[in-house]
MARNUDO-199324 format. One record per residue (C-alpha): residue number from 1; z, y, x. Coordinates in steps of 0.2 Angstrom, whole numbers. Each point is the difference from the previous one (the first is absolute). Layout:
// MARNUDO-199324
     k       z       y       x
   NUM       Z       Y       X
...
This chain:
// MARNUDO-199324
     k       z       y       x
     1      40    -148      30
     2       5      11      14
     3     -11      14       6
     4      -4     -11      16
     5      -4     -15     -11
     6     -12      11     -10
     7      -8       6      16
     8      -3     -17       5
     9      -7      -5     -17
    10     -12      14       2
    11      -5      -5      17
    12      -3     -18      -6
    13     -12       7     -13
    14      -8      11      13
    15      -3     -15      11
    16      -7     -11     -14
    17     -13      14      -4
    18      -4       5      18
    19       8      17      -1
    20       6       8      16
    21       8      15      -8
    22       7       4     -18
    23       3      17      -7
    24      12       4     -14
    25      -1      18      -6
    26      12       9     -11
    27     -11       2     -15
    28      -7      -8     -16
    29     -17       0      -7
    30       2      18      -5
    31       5       5      18
    32      17       7      -8
    33      14       7      10
    34      13      -8     -11
    35      -5     -18      -6
    36       5     -12     -13
    37      12     -14       5
    38     -15     -12       0
    39      -7      10      15
    40      15       3      10
    41      -8     -11      14
    42       8       9      15
    43      18      -3      -7
    44      -4     -18      -4
    45      -7      -4      17
    46      11      10      11
    47      15       8      -9
    48      -6      18       3
    49       2      10     -15
    50      -8      17       5
    51     -15       6     -10
    52     -12       2      15
    53      -4     -13      13
    54     -12     -14       5
    55       4     -17       6
    56     -11      -9      13
    57       2     -18       4
    58      -8     -10      14
    59       4     -17       6
    60      12       6      13
    61       5      18      -6
    62       5       8     -16
    63       3      19      -2
    64       4      14     -13
    65      -9      16       3
    66       9      14      -8
    67       4      19       3
    68      15      10       5
    69       8       1     -17
    70       3     -19       1
    71       4      -4      18
    72      18      -2      -1
    73      -1      -9     -17
    74     -14     -12       6
    75      10      -4      16
    76      14      -6     -11
    77      -9      -9     -13
    78     -12      -9      12
    79      15      -8      10
    80      -2     -19       1
    81     -16       0     -10
    82     -13      -3      14
    83      -8      17      -2
    84       1      14      13
    85       0      18      -5
    86     -16       9       6
    87       3      19      -1
    88     -15      10      -6
    89      -3      16      10
    90      -8       9     -15
    91       5      -3     -18
    92     -12      -8     -12
    93     -12      -6      14
    94      -6     -18       3
    95       4      -2      18
    96       2     -18      -2
    97     -19      -1       0
    98      -1       6      18
    99      13     -13       4
   100     -10     -14      -8
   101     -16       6      10
   102      10      -1      16
   103       8     -17      -3
   104     -13     -10     -10
   105     -13     -10       9
   106     -19       1      -4
   107      -5      -9     -16
   108      18       0      -6
   109       3      -1     -19
   110      12      13      -8
   111       5      -3     -18
   112      10       9     -14
   113      -1       0     -19
   114     -14      13      -2
   115       7       6     -17
   116      15       7      10
   117     -11       9      12
   118      -8      17      -4
   119     -19       3       2
   120       3      12      14
   121      11     -13      10
   122     -12     -14      -3
   123     -15       9       6
   124      10       7      15
   125       6     -18       5
   126     -18      -6      -1
   127      -7      15      10
   128      13       1      14
   129       0     -19       3
   130     -19      -2      -1
   131      -3       1      18
   132      11     -16       3
   133      -9      -9     -15
   134      16      -2      -8
   135      -1      -6     -18
   136      10       6     -15
   137       4     -12     -13
   138      10       0     -16
   139      14     -12      -3
   140      17       1      -9
   141      12     -10      10
   142      16       6      -9
   143      -3      -6     -18
   144       2     -19       4
   145      16       3       9
   146       8      13     -12
   147      11     -10     -11
   148       3       9     -17
   149     -11      14       4
   150       3      13     -12
   151     -14       1     -13
   152     -11      16      -4
   153      11      12     -10
   154      -2      -2     -19
   155       8      16      -5
   156      -8      10     -15
   157     -10      16       4
   158      -2      15     -11
   159     -10      16      -2
   160       7      17       2
   161      -4      14     -12
   162     -13      14       5
   163      13      13      -4
   164      10      -6      16
   165     -15      -3      11
   166     -10      16      -5
   167     -17     -10       0
   168      -7     -14     -10
   169      -8     -15       8
   170     -17       5      -7
   171       1      16       9
   172       6      -8      16
   173     -14     -13      -1
   174     -13      15      -2
   175       7       8      15
   176      -2     -16      10
   177     -17      -3      -6
   178      -5      17       5
   179       6      -4      18
   180      -9     -17       0
   181     -16      10      -5
   182       2      11      16
   183       2     -16      10
   184     -15      -8      -8
   185      11     -15      -4
   186      -4     -11     -15
   187      17      -8       1
   188      18       3       6
   189      13     -13       4
   190      18       6      -2
   191      14     -12       6
   192      14      12       5
   193      13      -2     -14
   194       5      19      -1
   195     -18       5      -1
   196      -3     -12     -15
   197      17       6      -8
   198      -6      18       1
   199     -18      -3      -6
   200       5     -10     -15
   201      17       9      -3
   202       8     -17       1
   203      17      -5       7
   204       9     -16       3
   205      14      -9       9
   206      -9     -12      11
   207       5       7      17
   208      18       6       4
   209       2      19       0
   210     -18       4      -4
   211      -4       0     -19
   212     -17      -9       2
   213      -8     -16      -7
   214     -10     -13       9
   215     -19       4      -4
   216     -17       4       6
   217     -13      12      -7
   218     -18       1       1
   219      -9      16      -5
   220     -18       4      -3
   221      -9      15      -8
   222       1     -10     -17
   223      14     -12       1
   224      18      -1       6
   225       8     -17       1
   226      19      -3       3
   227       4     -17       7
   228      18      -4      -6
   229      10     -15      -5
   230      -3      -3     -19
   231      15       5     -11
   232       7      12      13
   233      -4      14     -12
   234       4       2     -18
   235     -14      -2     -13
   236       2      18      -4
   237      -2       5      18
   238     -15     -11       2
   239      -8       8     -15
   240       3      17       7
   241      -8      -4      17
   242     -15      -8      -9
   243      -2      16     -10
   244      -1       9      16
   245     -14     -11       6
   246      10     -12      11
   247      -4     -19      -1
   248      14     -12       4
   249      -3     -16      10
   250      12     -12       8
   251       7       4      17
   252      -8     -14       8
   253     -17       5      -7
   254      -3      13      14
   255      -7     -13      12
   256     -14      -5     -12
   257      -3      19      -5
   258      -3       4      19
   259     -10     -15       4
   260     -12       5     -15
   261      -3      18       5
   262     -19       2       1
   263      -9       1      16
   264      -7      16       6
   265      14       9     -10
   266      14      10      10
   267      18      -1      -1
   268      14      12       6
   269      15      -8       8
   270      15       7       9
   271       2     -10      16
   272      18       3       1
   273       5      -4     -18
   274     -11     -16      -3
   275       2     -17       7
   276     -12      -8      12
   277      -1     -16     -11
   278      -7       9     -15
   279     -12      10      10
   280      -8     -15       7
   281      -4      -6     -18
   282     -13      14      -2
   283     -18      -7       1
   284     -11       3      14
   285     -11      14      -4
   286      13      11      -9
   287       2      16       9
   288      18       4       5
   289       6      17       1
   290      17       2       8
   291      11      15      -3
   292      17       5      -8
   293       2      -3     -18
   294      -4      16      -9
   295      15      -3     -12
   296      11       1      15
   297      -5      18       3
   298       1       3     -19
   299      17      -8      -2
   300       8      10      15
   301      -4      17      -9
   302      12       1     -14
   303      -5       9     -16
   304      11      13      -8
   305       8     -12     -12
   306       4     -12      14
   307       7      14      10
   308      11       6     -14
   309       6     -17      -3
   310       4      -2      18
   311      11      16      -1
   312       9      -8     -15
   313       2     -16      10
   314       8      10      14
   315      13       7     -12
   316       5     -18      -5
   317       0      -7      17
   318      10      15       7
   319      14      -2     -13
   320       1     -19       5
   321       1       5      19
   322      13      14      -3
   323      11     -13     -10
   324      -2     -13      14
   325       5      12      14
   326      15       6     -10
   327       5     -18      -3
   328      -1      -4      19
   329      11      15       4
   330      12      -4     -14
   331       2     -18       4
   332      -2      -2      18
   333      19      -1       4
   334       5      -8     -16
   335     -11     -16      -3
   336     -10     -11      12
   337     -18       6       1
   338     -14     -10       9
   339     -18       3       3
   340      -5     -11     -14
   341      13       6     -13
   342      -5      18       3
   343     -19      -4      -3
   344       5      -9     -16
   345      10      15      -6
   346     -14      12       4
   347     -12     -11     -10
   348      12       0     -14
   349       1      19       0
   350     -19       0      -1
   351      -1     -13     -14
   352      11      12     -10
   353     -15      12       0
   354     -13       0     -14
   355     -16      -8       4
   356       7     -10      15
   357     -10     -16       3
   358       6      -6      17
   359       2       6      18
   360     -16       5      10
   361       5     -10      16
   362      14     -10       7
   363      14      13       3
   364       3       3      18
   365      19       1       0
   366       4       1      18
   367      17       4       7
   368       3       5      18
   369     -11     -10      13
   370     -10      -7     -15
   371      -7      17      -3
   372      -9      -2      17
   373     -11     -13      -9
   374     -12      11      -9
   375      -4     -14     -13
   376      17      -9       0
   377       3     -11     -15
   378      18      -5      -2
   379       3     -19      -3
   380      16      -9      -4
   381       1      -4      18
   382      -3      17       7
   383       9       9     -14
   384      12      13       8
   385      15       9      -7
   386      -2      18      -1
   387      15       9       7
   388       6      18       1
   389      -9       3      17
   390     -17       2       7
   391     -16       2     -10
   392      -7     -10     -16
   393     -19       1      -2
   394      -7      -3     -18
   395     -19      -1      -2
   396      -4      -4     -18
   397     -11       3     -15
   398      -3      -3     -18
   399     -14      -4     -12
   400       0       9     -16
   401     -13      -1     -14
   402      -5      18       5
   403       2       0      19
   404       5      -8      16
   405      13       6      13
   406       4      -3      18
   407      15      10       8
   408      10      -2      16
   409      17       7       2
   410      13      -2      14
   411      18       0      -6
   412      13       5      13
   413      15     -11      -2
   414      11       9      13
   415       4       3      18
   416     -18       4       4
   417      -4       0      19
   418      -8      15       9
   419     -16     -11       2
   420       0      -4     -19
   421       2      18      -5
   422     -14       5      12
   423     -12     -13      -5
   424       3       3     -19
   425      -3      19       3
   426     -16      -3       9
   427      -7     -12     -13
   428       4      12     -13
   429      -9      14      10
   430     -15     -12       1
   431       0      -3     -18
   432       1      18      -5
   433     -13       5      13
   434     -12     -12      -9
   435       5       6     -17
   436      -2      19       3
   437     -17      -2       9
   438     -15      10      -5
   439     -16      -8       4
   440     -19       3      -2
   441     -10     -10     -12
   442      -7     -15       8
   443      16      -4      11
   444       3     -18       3
   445      16     -10       0
   446       1      -2      19
   447       1      19       2
   448      15       1     -12
   449       8     -15       9
   450      -1       9      16
   451       8      16      -8
   452      14     -11      -6
   453       3      -8      16
   454       0      16      11
   455      19       4      -3
   456       4     -18       6
   457     -13       0      14
   458       9      16       7
   459      15     -11       4
   460     -11     -15       6
   461       4     -10     -16
   462     -13      -9     -11
   463      -1     -14     -13
   464     -11     -15      -2
   465      -6       2     -18
   466     -10      12     -10
   467       6      16      -6
   468      -6      -2     -18
   469     -11      -9     -12
   470      -7       3     -17
   471       9      -6     -16
   472      -7      -7     -16
   473       3       6     -18
   474      11     -14      -7
   475      -9     -11      13
   476       1      -5      18
   477      13      10      10
   478     -12      -1      15
   479     -17       7      -5
   480     -15       6       9
   481     -11       7       6
   482      10      14       7
   483      13      -4      13
   484      10      10      12
   485       0      -9      16
   486      -7       1      18
   487     -16      -9      -4
   488     -16      10      -2
   489      -3      -4     -18
   490     -14      10      -7
   491       9       4     -16
   492       4      18      -4
   493      15       5     -11
   494      -7       5     -17
   495       8      10     -14
   496      10     -11     -12
   497       4     -13      14
   498      18      -6       0
   499       6      -5      17
   500      17      -4       9
   501       7       9      15
   502      12     -11       9
   503       3       3      19
   504      14     -10       8
   505      11      -4      16
   506       5     -18       4
   507      12      -4      13
   508       2     -20       1
   509      18      -6      -1
   510       6      17      -6
   511      -8       9     -15
   512     -16       5      -9
   513      -4      16      -9
   514     -14       3     -12
   515      -2      14     -13
   516     -14      -1     -12
   517      -7      10     -14
   518     -16      -1     -10
   519     -11      15       0
   520     -15       5     -11
   521     -15       9       8
   522      -3      17      -8
   523     -11      15       1
   524       8      13      12
   525     -11      15       3
   526     -18       4       5
   527      -1      12      15
   528     -16       7       9
   529       1     -15      11
   530       3     -15     -11
   531       7      -7     -16
   532      17      -6       3
   533      11     -14      -8
   534      19      -3       0
   535      12     -13      -5
   536      11       2     -16
   537      16     -11       2
   538       2     -12     -15
   539      15     -10       5
   540      16       7      -7
   541      16      -6       9
   542      12       9      11
   543      -1      -3      19
   544      17      -1       8
   545       4      16      10
   546      16      -6       8
   547      -9      -7      15
   548     -11      15       3
   549       1       9      17
   550      -7      17      -5
   551      -4       5      18
   552     -14     -14       0
   553      -8       8     -15
   554     -10      16      -1
   555       4      12     -14
   556     -15      -5     -10
   557       6     -18      -1
   558      17       6      -6
   559      -8      11     -13
   560     -11     -14      -6
   561      15     -12      -1
   562      11      13     -10
   563     -14       3     -12
   564      -4     -18      -2
   565      19      -3      -4
   566       0      14     -13
   567     -15      -8      -9
   568       8     -17       1
   569      16       7      -8
   570      -9      10     -14
   571     -12     -14      -5
   572      13     -15       1
   573      16       8      -7
   574      -5       1     -18
   575      -1     -19       0
   576      16      -3       9
   577      18      -1      -7
   578      11      15       4
   579       9      -9      14
   580     -17      -6       8
   581      -7      17      -2
   582      15       8       9
   583      -1     -13      14
   584     -19       4       2
   585       4      18       0
   586      11      -2      16
   587     -13     -12       8
   588     -14      13      -2
   589      10      16       6
   590     -10      10      12
   591       3      -2      18
């Protein structure tokens, strides 16, 4: 079926069920960022491959709401599909609800598969459309028209040893139960796969890039039940979980378990990380408490073993990045290099490292004007040849059994323009500005975000994505609750959090520049005024200096860069060949 034929098939079902508008979110029953192939509904319905967006279909209109990261990509992918691009003004906001309120008649019926909708969005839809008496119903209009829909993943899952995590499941459950006691909650539903992975020290291969397994968890003061497909775990791993007080039930049994929760009891639910369909199964009379999963906050603060493991991971990843960038330089004029072939070579260099288990997201291998698309994904159709001119942006990461990485570097290929050099220097200045910031305890992400943007704002330059995100420990490359972006998120940066710093400049049709390191929040000093924190840079990979316009940087930025490069060389050179070490020595020479 063409996308237009699929659209008409959806509309035929809408008409048959008396539905006036149909919503297709980018989600699964766990409200994941990256979803299994079975739940790639936006791609199936419209051809859009971005990880964030919402389709809204009426009988005479169909649109995709997405943010600035995907404007160019979406405009290309939606051609001849019957869908229009609806540009979000603010990233991660449900602006389509206001649109629905405006165009829907009183008493209209809006539908979606409520297992693809978060509790927060479900309640928001009901609340904001209530004055027009608009009904919200649940239908899946995709399954019947999705020939050969991929089944749910059947990959095996496994437990990771406490010596890598630094904390056993029993200890984590005890911490969680203490938090539930403070909430006066009898039960806690956990649907988010990374929280479950952290809580039970379990990893899997059910979702691309994120080492998680499809599962639900229901925890009380006396019981902890993991709902997971039978045979996912080895008999040994099942026994180990049972020894730690965990009951195993089939994945689908979560419905019955929620419907059986006693009346007059209370349950804690994270409204952003649980689906509306499960939420509605709770019996009337159950008191529902809504707040962030306690495990999300626990997970964000890495313990000392996790931190040391992440430092070791950065050594492995830095070696791979060094070899990749040397390979680019050695081969650019000798053999054809494309965006896809370069990404494959980089993955191979990572695969040579001990403990590598896969990439942490689809590598953004973006040459020249493709770099202006912050979430560009090269395809056989778009695959550009990398030539000895302009800029090559590579945003990539690896999953290792003892950590997760995310790094962006811009490789100058030759004949850089004055504009490219200036943009590169300002992005570097912005990244360094964030990295050297001293900030008082209690500082929130939007404050660091503004500090990073200031060097770009001085030149009336801005970018449409956040400056940084949390990162998991052998888990999701995007992890909360901390985030560095303009939204007033009430989350302070705490000691032990690992966060990215990745400002950028994007000029459509020309080039894109982003430089990214991961940083650890550490103790700095206590003054008579306040307790202050700082960032320790964890990422170890040289930043090309050939494009740097020194007059655009202050001496403190140059000092940081020179010191960083000295550290990079000292830590990586023992793991490199003599030739590689000599090459890196040149790349890290002080400027």
